[in-house]
C-alpha positions in Angstrom: 0.1 0.1 0.1 1.3 3.3 -0.8 2.6 5.6 1.9 1.0 8.9 2.8 2.1 12.0 4.4 1.6 12.5 8.1 -0.9 15.6 7.5 -2.8 13.4 5.2 -2.9 10.5 7.6 -4.1 13.1 10.6 -6.7 14.3 8.2 -8.0 11.1 7.2 -8.4 9.7 10.7 -10.9 12.4 11.4 -12.9 11.4 8.3 -12.9 7.7 8.8 -16.1 6.0 10.0 -15.4 2.4 9.7 -13.1 -0.1 10.9 -11.7 -1.1 7.5 -10.9 2.5 6.7 -9.1 3.2 10.1 -6.9 0.1 9.9 -6.2 0.6 6.2 -5.1 4.2 7.2 -3.0 2.9 10.2 -1.3 0.4 7.7 -0.7 3.1 5.1 1.0 5.3 7.5 3.3 2.4 8.6 1.5 1.8 11.8 1.0 -1.9 12.7 -1.9 -2.5 15.0 -2.0 -5.9 16.8 -5.4 -6.9 17.9 -5.0 -10.1 20.3 -8.2 -12.1 20.5 -11.3 -12.2 18.3 -14.5 -12.0 20.2 -17.4 -13.9 19.3 -19.6 -11.2 19.7 -18.4 -7.7 20.2 -20.0 -5.2 22.3 -19.9 -2.6 19.4 -22.9 -1.9 17.3 -22.2 -1.3 13.3 -20.8 2.0 12.7 -23.3 3.0 10.0 -26.1 2.7 12.4 -24.9 6.1 14.1 -23.3 6.7 17.3 -23.1 4.6 20.2 -21.2 4.4 23.4 -19.4 1.3 22.8 -21.0 -0.6 25.4 -24.3 -2.5 26.1 -24.7 -0.4 29.0 -27.2 2.6 28.7 -25.3 6.1 28.7 -27.9 8.2 30.6 -27.0 9.4 34.1 -28.3 7.0 36.8 -28.9 4.0 34.5 -28.8 0.8 36.2 -28.6 -1.3 33.0 -26.0 -4.1 33.3 -24.1 -5.3 30.3 -25.8 -8.1 28.1 -24.3 -11.4 28.7 -23.8 -12.1 24.9 -21.5 -9.0 24.8 -18.8 -11.4 26.2 -15.7 -11.4 23.9 -13.9 -14.9 23.6 -10.0 -14.7 23.7 -8.3 -16.8 20.9 -4.7 -18.3 20.9 -3.5 -16.3 17.7 -3.5 -12.6 17.5 -5.5 -11.1 14.4 -3.5 -9.9 11.6 -3.6 -6.5 10.2 -5.4 -7.7 7.2 -8.1 -9.5 9.0 -8.1 -6.6 11.4 -9.2 -4.4 8.7 -12.7 -6.2 8.3 -13.1 -6.6 11.9 -15.2 -4.5 14.5 -13.5 -1.8 16.2 -11.3 -2.8 19.2 -12.9 -2.7 22.7 -9.7 -0.9 24.0 -6.8 0.6 22.2 -3.3 1.5 23.2 -1.3 3.7 21.0 2.5 4.1 22.0 5.6 5.7 20.6 6.9 8.9 19.1 6.9 12.1 20.8 3.8 13.6 19.3 0.6 13.5 21.8 -1.7 14.2 19.1 -0.6 11.4 16.9 -1.1 9.2 19.8 -4.5 10.4 20.7 -5.8 10.3 17.1 -4.5 6.8 16.6 -6.0 5.3 20.0 -9.3 6.7 19.1 -9.4 5.8 15.2 -8.8 2.1 16.4 -11.8 2.2 18.4 -14.0 3.4 15.7 -13.0 7.0 15.2 -14.4 10.1 17.1 -17.9 10.1 15.2 -18.7 7.1 17.1 -18.9 9.1 20.4 -19.7 12.5 19.0 -22.8 13.1 16.8 -23.4 16.2 14.9 -24.6 19.3 16.8 -23.7 17.6 20.1 -22.7 19.8 23.3 -19.4 18.0 24.7 -17.9 18.4 28.0 -14.1 17.4 28.0 -13.2 16.5 31.8 -9.4 16.4 32.3 -7.3 16.8 35.6 -5.6 20.1 36.2 -5.6 19.4 40.3 -3.5 22.4 41.4 -1.7 25.6 40.1 2.0 25.8 39.8 2.2 22.5 37.9 3.5 22.3 34.2 2.3 19.4 32.2 6.0 18.2 32.5 5.4 17.2 36.4 2.5 14.4 35.2 0.1 16.0 37.9 -2.0 17.4 35.3 -3.5 15.9 32.0 -1.3 16.6 29.0 -2.3 20.0 27.1 -1.9 18.5 23.6 -3.9 15.5 24.3 -6.7 17.8 25.5 -6.3 20.0 22.6 -6.5 17.1 20.3 -9.9 16.0 21.7 -11.3 19.6 21.5 -10.3 19.5 17.8 -11.5 16.2 17.0 -15.1 16.9 18.5 -15.3 19.9 16.4 -14.4 18.1 13.3 -17.0 15.5 13.9 -19.4 18.4 14.1 -19.8 19.2 17.7 -21.6 22.5 18.3 -19.8 23.4 21.3 -16.8 21.7 23.5 -16.4 23.0 27.1 -13.4 21.8 28.9 -13.9 21.6 32.8 -12.2 20.5 36.1 -12.6 21.5 39.8 -9.2 21.7 41.3 -8.7 20.8 44.9 -6.3 23.6 45.3 -6.3 27.2 44.1 -8.7 28.6 41.4 -9.7 26.9 38.3 -8.4 29.8 36.0 -4.6 29.6 37.6 -4.6 25.5 37.4 -5.6 25.6 33.8 -3.3 28.3 32.8 -0.3 26.8 34.6 -0.8 23.2 33.2 -1.0 24.5 29.7 -4.2 23.2 29.0 -6.0 26.8 28.6 -3.8 27.8 26.0 -4.3 24.4 24.1 -8.2 24.5 24.5 -8.1 28.2 23.0 -6.0 27.2 20.2 -8.3 24.2 19.2 -11.4 26.4 19.4 -12.7 24.8 22.8 -14.0 27.0 25.5 -12.8 26.6 29.1 -15.6 26.1 31.9 -14.0 27.7 35.2 -15.7 27.0 38.5 -18.6 28.8 39.2 -20.2 27.7 42.5 -23.6 28.5 41.5 -23.8 25.7 39.0 -23.4 22.7 41.5 -26.8 21.0 41.8 -27.8 18.6 44.4 -29.0 15.3 42.6 -30.2 12.3 43.9 -28.6 9.2 42.6 -31.2 6.1 42.9 -28.7 3.4 41.9 -25.9 4.6 44.2 -24.6 1.6 46.4 -22.7 4.1 48.7 -23.4 7.4 47.6 -27.0 8.3 47.3 -26.7 12.0 46.3 -24.2 14.5 45.2 -23.9 18.0 44.0 -22.8 17.7 40.4 -21.6 20.6 38.3 -24.4 21.3 36.0 -22.5 21.6 32.8 -21.5 18.1 33.3 -25.0 16.8 33.7 -26.5 18.7 30.8 -23.7 17.8 28.3 -24.8 15.3 25.6 -21.3 13.6 25.7 -18.7 13.6 28.4 -15.3 12.7 27.6 -13.1 11.7 30.7 -9.3 12.5 30.1 -7.4 11.6 33.1 -3.7 11.7 33.5 -2.5 8.3 35.0 -0.7 8.9 38.2 0.2 7.7 41.7 -2.2 8.7 44.5 -1.5 8.8 48.1 -5.0 7.4 49.2 -6.3 5.4 46.6 -3.3 4.1 44.9 -3.7 5.5 41.6 -5.9 8.2 40.0 -7.5 7.2 36.6 -10.6 7.8 34.7 -13.0 6.6 37.4 -11.4 8.8 40.1 -11.0 11.7 37.8 -14.7 12.2 38.0 -14.5 13.3 41.6 -13.8 16.5 40.0 -17.6 16.7 38.9 -18.9 17.3 42.6 -18.3 20.0 45.2 -18.1 17.9 48.3 -14.9 15.5 48.0 -14.6 15.0 51.6 -18.0 13.0 51.3 -16.4 11.0 48.6 -13.5 10.3 50.8 -15.8 8.8 53.7 -16.0 5.6 51.6 -13.7 6.4 48.4 -13.6 3.2 46.4 -17.2 2.5 46.2 -18.2 6.2 45.9 -15.8 6.7 43.0 -17.7 3.7 41.6 -20.9 5.2 42.2 -20.1 8.4 40.7 -18.8 6.6 37.5 -21.9 4.5 37.2 -24.1 7.8 37.6 -22.1 9.7 35.0 -20.9 7.0 32.5 -18.7 9.0 30.4 -19.0 8.1 26.6 -15.4 7.9 26.1 -12.2 7.8 28.2 -8.9 8.7 27.2 -6.1 8.1 29.5 -3.0 10.4 29.2 0.2 8.6 29.9 2.3 10.5 27.9 4.0 10.9 31.1 2.8 9.3 34.5 3.5 10.1 37.9 5.2 7.2 40.0 5.0 8.6 43.5 4.2 11.7 45.7 0.8 12.1 43.9 -1.6 13.6 43.4 0.4 16.9 43.4 3.8 15.8 42.4 6.4 18.3 42.1 9.6 16.4 41.5 10.5 15.4 37.7 12.3 12.5 39.3 8.9 11.0 40.0 7.9 11.2 36.5 8.5 8.6 33.7 7.9 9.2 30.1 5.7 6.4 28.5 4.5 8.0 25.2 1.2 6.2 25.6 -2.4 6.9 25.1 -5.3 4.7 26.2 -9.0 4.9 24.8 -12.1 3.0 25.4 -15.9 3.5 25.8 -15.6 1.6 28.9 -14.0 3.5 32.0 -13.2 0.2 33.9 -11.1 -1.3 31.1 -9.2 1.7 30.2 -8.3 2.2 34.1 -7.5 -1.5 34.2 -5.1 -1.3 31.4 -3.6 1.7 32.8 -2.6 0.0 36.0 -0.3 -2.3 34.0 1.7 0.8 33.4 2.7 0.9 37.0 3.6 -2.6 37.1 0.4 -3.9 38.7 -0.6 -7.5 37.7 -4.2 -7.4 39.3 -6.3 -4.3 38.4 -9.0 -5.4 40.6 -6.5 -4.5 43.8 -7.6 -0.8 43.0 -10.9 -0.9 44.9 -12.9 1.5 42.4 -12.1 -1.0 39.5 -13.2 -4.0 41.5 -16.5 -2.4 42.3 -17.1 -0.8 38.9 -16.8 -4.3 37.3 -18.7 -6.0 39.9 -21.6 -3.3 39.5 -21.8 -3.9 35.6 -20.0 -0.5 34.9 -17.5 -2.1 32.7 -14.9 -4.9 32.4 -11.2 -5.5 33.9 -10.9 -8.9 32.5 -8.4 -7.6 30.0 -7.2 -10.9 29.0 -10.8 -11.6 27.3 -11.1 -7.9 25.5 -10.3 -7.2 22.2 -7.3 -4.7 22.4 -5.6 -3.0 19.7 -1.8 -2.2 20.4 -0.8 0.7 17.8 2.8 1.7 17.4 3.0 5.3 16.3 6.8 5.6 16.6 
């Protein structure tokens, strides 16, 4: 297959709507996707039927639906070839690695799970939820989400036809304006055409959570509740209380009272995730924080991984991210264990269709 330019590759990725096109584009650019396991029945609907959330779980806040048992992929002993992958359904989860371009990593990971159009319909109001927890932290310290990953997601949503893309977080230290600026996220969002949503405490709305196992109500930020699409974009980092901060824990920034979450932290994080059900989770592991999280502050605690993980399943994305820290059992992270047990998603990575994409 003829080679194409990097610029053409990025452009075509944003236009692709089918798995065959996605994998042909990856192959044309010299990227060889490896897709271990061929599921007997994937949880992904036909892309031509329109946008879906990639799971057989309802996406509306407060849904108590559980996955259909028929949506259980079976692993196989031989990985699919690039040729057969081109005719297969999108991956359940994708991991893009290599190079030094967060935009290329982000686009490649999302392309491998079917493209941004699976998640963002024309005219949608999208809320992107990164982590910029404290001021005085540049992205190099791996305490905040990589700004180019966030900016790329904003661009991709607008390319897919989103009406508006808000980027929001509620830092636990300092004003949100300072934290967003210091992280570099505010600049990249503006350059991409998105809108920063800075915290307005009048916008927190007390909301009942009928499906909550431990948390029965919480004051959520209204823009999160009203968004058509929520995209969860955590940075993968150490956390002194939970062990790790990943996608499910990143949703703590959607509520005003974090102390209430800490009262039963793992179950209540899982409750938040079950209620909000982000349509897409993109884990930034361009750099990861190995110790002294969540704030960090020393470059000696940072490891460059040049990795981005993407899935419609926040539990699966988090479960895979634990591997970056050397964990062999993702369920040792309490909120992953509860999320899987309560039907939010899956942590049995060995049975999932995972695309490993080399962008280097």
